[in-house]
N, CA, C and O atoms as a GROMACS GRO file, in nm:
protein
  484
    1UNK      N    1   2.691   0.720   1.693
    1UNK     CA    2   2.626   0.874   1.714
    1UNK      C    3   2.426   0.860   1.730
    1UNK      O    4   2.348   0.954   1.750
    2UNK      N    5   2.399   0.736   1.716
    2UNK     CA    6   2.296   0.678   1.722
    2UNK      C    7   2.241   0.642   1.855
    2UNK      O    8   2.118   0.634   1.862
    3UNK      N    9   2.310   0.619   1.956
    3UNK     CA   10   2.292   0.589   2.121
    3UNK      C   11   2.272   0.751   2.135
    3UNK      O   12   2.195   0.798   2.218
    4UNK      N   13   2.316   0.798   2.083
    4UNK     CA   14   2.286   0.988   2.150
    4UNK      C   15   2.162   1.033   2.114
    4UNK      O   16   2.128   1.132   2.179
    5UNK      N   17   2.072   0.988   2.022
    5UNK     CA   18   1.938   1.016   1.998
    5UNK      C   19   1.828   0.953   2.114
    5UNK      O   20   1.724   1.010   2.143
    6UNK      N   21   1.873   0.822   2.174
    6UNK     CA   22   1.802   0.821   2.243
    6UNK      C   23   1.825   0.871   2.366
    6UNK      O   24   1.733   0.879   2.447
    7UNK      N   25   1.967   0.918   2.400
    7UNK     CA   26   1.975   0.994   2.523
    7UNK      C   27   1.921   1.107   2.567
    7UNK      O   28   1.892   1.120   2.686
    8UNK      N   29   1.894   1.243   2.439
    8UNK     CA   30   1.835   1.310   2.385
    8UNK      C   31   1.668   1.324   2.398
    8UNK      O   32   1.587   1.416   2.409
    9UNK      N   33   1.668   1.179   2.388
    9UNK     CA   34   1.469   1.175   2.380
    9UNK      C   35   1.469   1.163   2.479
    9UNK      O   36   1.401   1.248   2.536
   10UNK      N   37   1.539   1.057   2.572
   10UNK     CA   38   1.451   1.050   2.672
   10UNK      C   39   1.366   0.939   2.698
   10UNK      O   40   1.288   0.917   2.605
   11UNK      N   41   1.354   0.850   2.810
   11UNK     CA   42   1.226   0.770   2.833
   11UNK      C   43   1.167   0.813   2.979
   11UNK      O   44   1.204   0.795   3.095
   12UNK      N   45   1.081   0.865   2.930
   12UNK     CA   46   1.073   0.997   3.101
   12UNK      C   47   0.916   0.880   3.176
   12UNK      O   48   0.902   0.874   3.298
   13UNK      N   49   0.834   0.815   3.097
   13UNK     CA   50   0.708   0.777   3.127
   13UNK      C   51   0.727   0.629   3.255
   13UNK      O   52   0.633   0.568   3.305
   14UNK      N   53   0.782   0.620   3.264
   14UNK     CA   54   0.824   0.530   3.395
   14UNK      C   55   0.935   0.416   3.374
   14UNK      O   56   1.010   0.417   3.277
   15UNK      N   57   0.938   0.320   3.471
   15UNK     CA   58   1.054   0.210   3.467
   15UNK      C   59   0.983   0.078   3.443
   15UNK      O   60   0.871   0.065   3.494
   16UNK      N   61   1.028  -0.009   3.379
   16UNK     CA   62   0.977  -0.165   3.378
   16UNK      C   63   1.109  -0.241   3.398
   16UNK      O   64   1.206  -0.245   3.322
   17UNK      N   65   1.086  -0.326   3.565
   17UNK     CA   66   1.158  -0.436   3.596
   17UNK      C   67   1.114  -0.538   3.520
   17UNK      O   68   0.994  -0.566   3.518
   18UNK      N   69   1.224  -0.621   3.433
   18UNK     CA   70   1.212  -0.717   3.358
   18UNK      C   71   1.270  -0.857   3.436
   18UNK      O   72   1.389  -0.877   3.460
   19UNK      N   73   1.179  -0.934   3.464
   19UNK     CA   74   1.232  -1.097   3.509
   19UNK      C   75   1.172  -1.198   3.429
   19UNK      O   76   1.069  -1.200   3.362
   20UNK      N   77   1.279  -1.298   3.455
   20UNK     CA   78   1.230  -1.466   3.430
   20UNK      C   79   1.230  -1.534   3.482
   20UNK      O   80   1.274  -1.510   3.595
   21UNK      N   81   1.189  -1.658   3.459
   21UNK     CA   82   1.105  -1.726   3.580
   21UNK      C   83   1.248  -1.783   3.607
   21UNK      O   84   1.340  -1.807   3.528
   22UNK      N   85   1.236  -1.800   3.764
   22UNK     CA   86   1.312  -1.879   3.835
   22UNK      C   87   1.366  -2.059   3.749
   22UNK      O   88   1.276  -2.136   3.714
   23UNK      N   89   1.479  -2.087   3.735
   23UNK     CA   90   1.460  -2.196   3.694
   23UNK      C   91   1.452  -2.326   3.789
   23UNK      O   92   1.482  -2.430   3.731
   24UNK      N   93   1.414  -2.336   3.930
   24UNK     CA   94   1.363  -2.401   3.976
   24UNK      C   95   1.229  -2.368   4.035
   24UNK      O   96   1.208  -2.405   4.150
   25UNK      N   97   1.128  -2.295   3.964
   25UNK     CA   98   0.998  -2.334   3.974
   25UNK      C   99   0.905  -2.385   3.893
   25UNK      O  100   0.819  -2.331   3.823
   26UNK      N  101   0.946  -2.541   3.920
   26UNK     CA  102   0.877  -2.626   3.804
   26UNK      C  103   0.796  -2.697   3.896
   26UNK      O  104   0.813  -2.687   4.018
   27UNK      N  105   0.708  -2.770   3.844
   27UNK     CA  106   0.597  -2.854   3.951
   27UNK      C  107   0.696  -3.018   3.930
   27UNK      O  108   0.786  -3.057   3.856
   28UNK      N  109   0.636  -3.060   4.015
   28UNK     CA  110   0.631  -3.167   4.078
   28UNK      C  111   0.680  -3.292   3.923
   28UNK      O  112   0.759  -3.385   3.939
   29UNK      N  113   0.619  -3.263   3.796
   29UNK     CA  114   0.594  -3.308   3.645
   29UNK      C  115   0.684  -3.196   3.550
   29UNK      O  116   0.648  -3.159   3.438
   30UNK      N  117   0.769  -3.165   3.597
   30UNK     CA  118   0.827  -3.073   3.542
   30UNK      C  119   0.782  -2.923   3.471
   30UNK      O  120   0.873  -2.854   3.426
   31UNK      N  121   0.649  -2.878   3.463
   31UNK     CA  122   0.584  -2.813   3.410
   31UNK      C  123   0.645  -2.704   3.491
   31UNK      O  124   0.692  -2.728   3.602
   32UNK      N  125   0.645  -2.551   3.423
   32UNK     CA  126   0.651  -2.425   3.446
   32UNK      C  127   0.542  -2.357   3.506
   32UNK      O  128   0.438  -2.306   3.466
   33UNK      N  129   0.592  -2.371   3.601
   33UNK     CA  130   0.487  -2.248   3.743
   33UNK      C  131   0.429  -2.133   3.760
   33UNK      O  132   0.483  -2.051   3.835
   34UNK      N  133   0.322  -2.104   3.702
   34UNK     CA  134   0.320  -1.937   3.722
   34UNK      C  135   0.372  -1.845   3.804
   34UNK      O  136   0.376  -1.871   3.924
   35UNK      N  137   0.420  -1.725   3.758
   35UNK     CA  138   0.464  -1.664   3.904
   35UNK      C  139   0.350  -1.562   3.968
   35UNK      O  140   0.283  -1.474   3.914
   36UNK      N  141   0.356  -1.609   4.100
   36UNK     CA  142   0.275  -1.537   4.179
   36UNK      C  143   0.326  -1.413   4.289
   36UNK      O  144   0.257  -1.351   4.370
   37UNK      N  145   0.456  -1.402   4.264
   37UNK     CA  146   0.518  -1.299   4.327
   37UNK      C  147   0.636  -1.270   4.266
   37UNK      O  148   0.669  -1.330   4.163
   38UNK      N  149   0.720  -1.168   4.326
   38UNK     CA  150   0.867  -1.186   4.252
   38UNK      C  151   0.950  -1.238   4.330
   38UNK      O  152   1.068  -1.210   4.313
   39UNK      N  153   0.913  -1.326   4.436
   39UNK     CA  154   0.954  -1.415   4.490
   39UNK      C  155   1.010  -1.540   4.383
   39UNK      O  156   1.099  -1.616   4.420
   40UNK      N  157   0.946  -1.551   4.245
   40UNK     CA  158   0.933  -1.672   4.178
   40UNK      C  159   0.981  -1.634   4.060
   40UNK      O  160   0.934  -1.682   3.957
   41UNK      N  161   1.083  -1.542   4.057
   41UNK     CA  162   1.127  -1.458   3.946
   41UNK      C  163   1.224  -1.373   3.981
   41UNK      O  164   1.228  -1.285   4.066
   42UNK      N  165   1.345  -1.435   3.858
   42UNK     CA  166   1.509  -1.390   3.900
   42UNK      C  167   1.515  -1.240   3.808
   42UNK      O  168   1.458  -1.260   3.700
   43UNK      N  169   1.559  -1.119   3.816
   43UNK     CA  170   1.546  -0.995   3.789
   43UNK      C  171   1.664  -1.014   3.682
   43UNK      O  172   1.778  -1.058   3.698
   44UNK      N  173   1.590  -0.963   3.552
   44UNK     CA  174   1.709  -0.936   3.440
   44UNK      C  175   1.781  -0.773   3.448
   44UNK      O  176   1.900  -0.743   3.463
   45UNK      N  177   1.707  -0.717   3.439
   45UNK     CA  178   1.736  -0.602   3.428
   45UNK      C  179   1.593  -0.443   3.423
   45UNK      O  180   1.491  -0.453   3.355
   46UNK      N  181   1.622  -0.325   3.503
   46UNK     CA  182   1.565  -0.216   3.490
   46UNK      C  183   1.558  -0.184   3.383
   46UNK      O  184   1.661  -0.195   3.317
   47UNK      N  185   1.417  -0.119   3.304
   47UNK     CA  186   1.461  -0.026   3.207
   47UNK      C  187   1.328   0.036   3.194
   47UNK      O  188   1.212  -0.005   3.209
   48UNK      N  189   1.419   0.223   3.137
   48UNK     CA  190   1.313   0.335   3.173
   48UNK      C  191   1.259   0.345   3.062
   48UNK      O  192   1.336   0.364   2.968
   49UNK      N  193   1.135   0.337   3.036
   49UNK     CA  194   1.041   0.330   2.921
   49UNK      C  195   0.965   0.482   2.901
   49UNK      O  196   0.964   0.563   2.994
   50UNK      N  197   0.887   0.517   2.738
   50UNK     CA  198   0.831   0.563   2.711
   50UNK      C  199   0.666   0.485   2.644
   50UNK      O  200   0.669   0.409   2.547
   51UNK      N  201   0.536   0.520   2.713
   51UNK     CA  202   0.443   0.406   2.672
   51UNK      C  203   0.426   0.464   2.485
   51UNK      O  204   0.460   0.573   2.439
   52UNK      N  205   0.392   0.401   2.445
   52UNK     CA  206   0.359   0.388   2.257
   52UNK      C  207   0.194   0.364   2.255
   52UNK      O  208   0.141   0.286   2.333
   53UNK      N  209   0.127   0.433   2.166
   53UNK     CA  210   0.005   0.388   2.087
   53UNK      C  211  -0.016   0.268   2.030
   53UNK      O  212   0.023   0.233   1.919
   54UNK      N  213  -0.083   0.202   2.112
   54UNK     CA  214  -0.124   0.096   2.071
   54UNK      C  215  -0.205   0.080   1.872
   54UNK      O  216  -0.321   0.104   1.841
   55UNK      N  217  -0.127   0.047   1.809
   55UNK     CA  218  -0.208   0.043   1.628
   55UNK      C  219  -0.294  -0.020   1.640
   55UNK      O  220  -0.303  -0.095   1.737
   56UNK      N  221  -0.387  -0.011   1.546
   56UNK     CA  222  -0.480  -0.162   1.544
   56UNK      C  223  -0.382  -0.273   1.491
   56UNK      O  224  -0.432  -0.382   1.514
   57UNK      N  225  -0.267  -0.284   1.432
   57UNK     CA  226  -0.208  -0.400   1.341
   57UNK      C  227  -0.126  -0.428   1.483
   57UNK      O  228  -0.072  -0.538   1.466
   58UNK      N  229  -0.102  -0.392   1.577
   58UNK     CA  230  -0.058  -0.419   1.704
   58UNK      C  231  -0.153  -0.547   1.790
   58UNK      O  232  -0.134  -0.662   1.832
   59UNK      N  233  -0.271  -0.441   1.786
   59UNK     CA  234  -0.419  -0.507   1.873
   59UNK      C  235  -0.446  -0.653   1.786
   59UNK      O  236  -0.472  -0.762   1.838
   60UNK      N  237  -0.432  -0.625   1.645
   60UNK     CA  238  -0.493  -0.754   1.550
   60UNK      C  239  -0.370  -0.873   1.544
   60UNK      O  240  -0.389  -0.986   1.499
   61UNK      N  241  -0.215  -0.818   1.609
   61UNK     CA  242  -0.152  -0.955   1.632
   61UNK      C  243  -0.161  -0.982   1.755
   61UNK      O  244  -0.119  -1.097   1.765
   62UNK      N  245  -0.193  -0.943   1.858
   62UNK     CA  246  -0.224  -0.990   1.951
   62UNK      C  247  -0.320  -1.068   1.940
   62UNK      O  248  -0.299  -1.183   1.981
   63UNK      N  249  -0.429  -1.043   1.896
   63UNK     CA  250  -0.579  -1.136   1.870
   63UNK      C  251  -0.575  -1.260   1.827
   63UNK      O  252  -0.633  -1.364   1.858
   64UNK      N  253  -0.440  -1.207   1.697
   64UNK     CA  254  -0.430  -1.373   1.658
   64UNK      C  255  -0.343  -1.432   1.702
   64UNK      O  256  -0.319  -1.534   1.637
   65UNK      N  257  -0.265  -1.411   1.806
   65UNK     CA  258  -0.189  -1.527   1.916
   65UNK      C  259  -0.258  -1.514   2.086
   65UNK      O  260  -0.203  -1.534   2.194
   66UNK      N  261  -0.438  -1.458   2.041
   66UNK     CA  262  -0.481  -1.533   2.185
   66UNK      C  263  -0.449  -1.416   2.313
   66UNK      O  264  -0.505  -1.424   2.422
   67UNK      N  265  -0.361  -1.323   2.281
   67UNK     CA  266  -0.344  -1.192   2.389
   67UNK      C  267  -0.393  -1.093   2.380
   67UNK      O  268  -0.447  -1.045   2.280
   68UNK      N  269  -0.382  -1.053   2.474
   68UNK     CA  270  -0.475  -0.869   2.461
   68UNK      C  271  -0.316  -0.824   2.515
   68UNK      O  272  -0.223  -0.867   2.582
   69UNK      N  273  -0.378  -0.658   2.400
   69UNK     CA  274  -0.211  -0.614   2.457
   69UNK      C  275  -0.251  -0.508   2.550
   69UNK      O  276  -0.332  -0.419   2.524
   70UNK      N  277  -0.198  -0.521   2.640
   70UNK     CA  278  -0.228  -0.442   2.801
   70UNK      C  279  -0.148  -0.287   2.760
   70UNK      O  280  -0.196  -0.174   2.761
   71UNK      N  281  -0.048  -0.320   2.736
   71UNK     CA  282   0.055  -0.224   2.756
   71UNK      C  283   0.149  -0.229   2.643
   71UNK      O  284   0.148  -0.344   2.599
   72UNK      N  285   0.227  -0.157   2.580
   72UNK     CA  286   0.364  -0.099   2.453
   72UNK      C  287   0.408  -0.031   2.520
   72UNK      O  288   0.351   0.029   2.610
   73UNK      N  289   0.525  -0.026   2.489
   73UNK     CA  290   0.633   0.033   2.562
   73UNK      C  291   0.747   0.065   2.454
   73UNK      O  292   0.748  -0.005   2.352
   74UNK      N  293   0.829   0.151   2.467
   74UNK     CA  294   0.985   0.148   2.391
   74UNK      C  295   1.074   0.190   2.478
   74UNK      O  296   1.086   0.304   2.523
   75UNK      N  297   1.132   0.099   2.500
   75UNK     CA  298   1.306   0.144   2.552
   75UNK      C  299   1.398   0.155   2.478
   75UNK      O  300   1.398   0.185   2.359
   76UNK      N  301   1.534   0.116   2.590
   76UNK     CA  302   1.662   0.094   2.520
   76UNK      C  303   1.694  -0.040   2.444
   76UNK      O  304   1.679  -0.140   2.515
   77UNK      N  305   1.727  -0.060   2.340
   77UNK     CA  306   1.748  -0.171   2.320
   77UNK      C  307   1.881  -0.300   2.434
   77UNK      O  308   1.999  -0.272   2.454
   78UNK      N  309   1.821  -0.407   2.478
   78UNK     CA  310   1.857  -0.478   2.601
   78UNK      C  311   1.870  -0.642   2.513
   78UNK      O  312   1.764  -0.698   2.542
   79UNK      N  313   1.922  -0.702   2.455
   79UNK     CA  314   1.912  -0.837   2.375
   79UNK      C  315   1.882  -0.923   2.494
   79UNK      O  316   1.849  -1.036   2.459
   80UNK      N  317   1.883  -0.908   2.597
   80UNK     CA  318   1.890  -0.981   2.683
   80UNK      C  319   1.732  -0.991   2.751
   80UNK      O  320   1.697  -1.091   2.813
   81UNK      N  321   1.643  -0.873   2.728
   81UNK     CA  322   1.521  -0.912   2.698
   81UNK      C  323   1.471  -1.020   2.575
   81UNK      O  324   1.526  -1.036   2.466
   82UNK      N  325   1.316  -1.106   2.642
   82UNK     CA  326   1.325  -1.189   2.572
   82UNK      C  327   1.119  -1.210   2.499
   82UNK      O  328   1.057  -1.117   2.550
   83UNK      N  329   1.063  -1.261   2.446
   83UNK     CA  330   0.955  -1.228   2.467
   83UNK      C  331   0.954  -1.372   2.623
   83UNK      O  332   1.056  -1.426   2.664
   84UNK      N  333   0.843  -1.393   2.665
   84UNK     CA  334   0.788  -1.542   2.773
   84UNK      C  335   0.881  -1.491   2.887
   84UNK      O  336   0.899  -1.562   2.986
   85UNK      N  337   0.963  -1.320   2.870
   85UNK     CA  338   0.937  -1.306   3.072
   85UNK      C  339   0.869  -1.219   3.101
   85UNK      O  340   0.764  -1.236   3.039
   86UNK      N  341   0.861  -1.114   3.172
   86UNK     CA  342   0.847  -1.084   3.270
   86UNK      C  343   0.801  -0.922   3.302
   86UNK      O  344   0.881  -0.870   3.379
   87UNK      N  345   0.731  -0.865   3.275
   87UNK     CA  346   0.754  -0.693   3.302
   87UNK      C  347   0.655  -0.672   3.408
   87UNK      O  348   0.536  -0.702   3.397
   88UNK      N  349   0.724  -0.606   3.540
   88UNK     CA  350   0.623  -0.533   3.656
   88UNK      C  351   0.634  -0.384   3.603
   88UNK      O  352   0.711  -0.345   3.514
   89UNK      N  353   0.556  -0.318   3.664
   89UNK     CA  354   0.511  -0.117   3.615
   89UNK      C  355   0.426  -0.145   3.689
   89UNK      O  356   0.340  -0.233   3.694
   90UNK      N  357   0.468  -0.027   3.771
   90UNK     CA  358   0.353   0.001   3.852
   90UNK      C  359   0.307  -0.088   3.941
   90UNK      O  360   0.190  -0.083   3.981
   91UNK      N  361   0.388  -0.172   3.978
   91UNK     CA  362   0.293  -0.316   4.073
   91UNK      C  363   0.224  -0.379   3.981
   91UNK      O  364   0.116  -0.424   4.020
   92UNK      N  365   0.244  -0.393   3.900
   92UNK     CA  366   0.085  -0.463   3.800
   92UNK      C  367   0.235  -0.573   3.692
   92UNK      O  368   0.320  -0.529   3.615
   93UNK      N  369   0.212  -0.683   3.726
   93UNK     CA  370   0.244  -0.824   3.654
   93UNK      C  371   0.226  -0.793   3.546
   93UNK      O  372   0.118  -0.734   3.542
   94UNK      N  373   0.292  -0.801   3.398
   94UNK     CA  374   0.274  -0.846   3.263
   94UNK      C  375   0.347  -0.968   3.191
   94UNK      O  376   0.441  -1.007   3.260
   95UNK      N  377   0.333  -1.034   3.078
   95UNK     CA  378   0.385  -1.129   3.042
   95UNK      C  379   0.469  -1.034   2.908
   95UNK      O  380   0.406  -0.942   2.856
   96UNK      N  381   0.574  -1.058   2.873
   96UNK     CA  382   0.634  -0.978   2.724
   96UNK      C  383   0.592  -1.112   2.640
   96UNK      O  384   0.634  -1.227   2.656
   97UNK      N  385   0.504  -1.069   2.553
   97UNK     CA  386   0.471  -1.173   2.455
   97UNK      C  387   0.540  -1.185   2.304
   97UNK      O  388   0.568  -1.275   2.226
   98UNK      N  389   0.554  -1.010   2.311
   98UNK     CA  390   0.643  -0.994   2.154
   98UNK      C  391   0.764  -0.909   2.201
   98UNK      O  392   0.748  -0.847   2.306
   99UNK      N  393   0.896  -0.895   2.130
   99UNK     CA  394   0.957  -0.827   2.176
   99UNK      C  395   0.991  -0.774   1.999
   99UNK      O  396   0.988  -0.858   1.909
  100UNK      N  397   1.018  -0.645   1.974
  100UNK     CA  398   1.040  -0.607   1.886
  100UNK      C  399   1.152  -0.541   1.851
  100UNK      O  400   1.120  -0.424   1.833
  101UNK      N  401   1.314  -0.563   1.825
  101UNK     CA  402   1.363  -0.484   1.879
  101UNK      C  403   1.439  -0.380   1.675
  101UNK      O  404   1.440  -0.418   1.558
  102UNK      N  405   1.483  -0.259   1.744
  102UNK     CA  406   1.464  -0.165   1.621
  102UNK      C  407   1.658  -0.124   1.646
  102UNK      O  408   1.707  -0.053   1.734
  103UNK      N  409   1.721  -0.192   1.549
  103UNK     CA  410   1.863  -0.198   1.556
  103UNK      C  411   1.891  -0.067   1.562
  103UNK      O  412   1.934  -0.002   1.657
  104UNK      N  413   1.847  -0.011   1.385
  104UNK     CA  414   1.858   0.126   1.325
  104UNK      C  415   1.805   0.265   1.473
  104UNK      O  416   1.850   0.380   1.470
  105UNK      N  417   1.731   0.227   1.556
  105UNK     CA  418   1.730   0.332   1.662
  105UNK      C  419   1.765   0.290   1.761
  105UNK      O  420   1.733   0.358   1.859
  106UNK      N  421   1.824   0.196   1.780
  106UNK     CA  422   1.851   0.162   1.917
  106UNK      C  423   1.793   0.126   2.010
  106UNK      O  424   1.847   0.133   2.120
  107UNK      N  425   1.629   0.062   1.992
  107UNK     CA  426   1.550   0.100   2.052
  107UNK      C  427   1.453  -0.076   2.081
  107UNK      O  428   1.467  -0.175   2.010
  108UNK      N  429   1.384  -0.068   2.172
  108UNK     CA  430   1.257  -0.176   2.082
  108UNK      C  431   1.116  -0.174   2.194
  108UNK      O  432   1.123  -0.122   2.305
  109UNK      N  433   1.026  -0.224   2.154
  109UNK     CA  434   0.937  -0.209   2.162
  109UNK      C  435   0.859  -0.298   2.257
  109UNK      O  436   0.876  -0.410   2.209
  110UNK      N  437   0.804  -0.308   2.335
  110UNK     CA  438   0.816  -0.467   2.454
  110UNK      C  439   0.593  -0.481   2.441
  110UNK      O  440   0.519  -0.408   2.506
  111UNK      N  441   0.563  -0.550   2.380
  111UNK     CA  442   0.392  -0.543   2.408
  111UNK      C  443   0.369  -0.648   2.503
  111UNK      O  444   0.406  -0.764   2.487
  112UNK      N  445   0.312  -0.607   2.594
  112UNK     CA  446   0.298  -0.678   2.732
  112UNK      C  447   0.113  -0.712   2.755
  112UNK      O  448   0.012  -0.647   2.728
  113UNK      N  449   0.131  -0.814   2.805
  113UNK     CA  450  -0.015  -0.869   2.854
  113UNK      C  451  -0.042  -0.865   3.006
  113UNK      O  452   0.043  -0.932   3.065
  114UNK      N  453  -0.154  -0.795   3.109
  114UNK     CA  454  -0.165  -0.825   3.239
  114UNK      C  455  -0.217  -0.933   3.263
  114UNK      O  456  -0.326  -0.970   3.221
  115UNK      N  457  -0.122  -1.012   3.353
  115UNK     CA  458  -0.139  -1.121   3.414
  115UNK      C  459  -0.198  -1.097   3.544
  115UNK      O  460  -0.290  -1.163   3.592
  116UNK      N  461  -0.128  -0.975   3.613
  116UNK     CA  462  -0.239  -0.938   3.800
  116UNK      C  463  -0.170  -0.838   3.834
  116UNK      O  464  -0.076  -0.798   3.766
  117UNK      N  465  -0.202  -0.791   3.931
  117UNK     CA  466  -0.185  -0.631   4.032
  117UNK      C  467  -0.073  -0.753   4.157
  117UNK      O  468  -0.085  -0.871   4.191
  118UNK      N  469   0.002  -0.671   4.182
  118UNK     CA  470   0.090  -0.751   4.274
  118UNK      C  471   0.062  -0.616   4.449
  118UNK      O  472   0.093  -0.619   4.568
  119UNK      N  473   0.008  -0.547   4.379
  119UNK     CA  474   0.035  -0.518   4.532
  119UNK      C  475  -0.004  -0.548   4.671
  119UNK      O  476   0.023  -0.484   4.772
  120UNK      N  477  -0.069  -0.655   4.660
  120UNK     CA  478  -0.122  -0.773   4.777
  120UNK      C  479  -0.010  -0.878   4.888
  120UNK      O  480  -0.019  -0.962   4.978
  121UNK      N  481   0.106  -0.798   4.800
  121UNK     CA  482   0.244  -0.890   4.845
  121UNK      C  483   0.235  -0.840   4.970
  121UNK      O  484   0.317  -0.874   5.056
   0.00000   0.00000   0.00000
């Protein structure tokens, strides 16, 4: 019955495309290169989402980890989404610096920091 809650609730604010770095996206000394375009990334999943309010504790958590909370969304629970992956929303590339799984409600919260606009691709 828990899954029906999310279907009825609906995720209507948009779609986030989740990506991970390509395994061959490394420099000559084996450091991971920053993703510049979607060609540097492998797709994981596309998920519908709702934009969530940024609480003071969310902003404090981000600042404590030297991040900026650019966007916080909730979406259906999908365990292959992890921190340090990338999310693209409306041609903007974000890093996922925290993923908070809510097993009771079958959803997760994605905490994202803006990296760059991708509209010039």
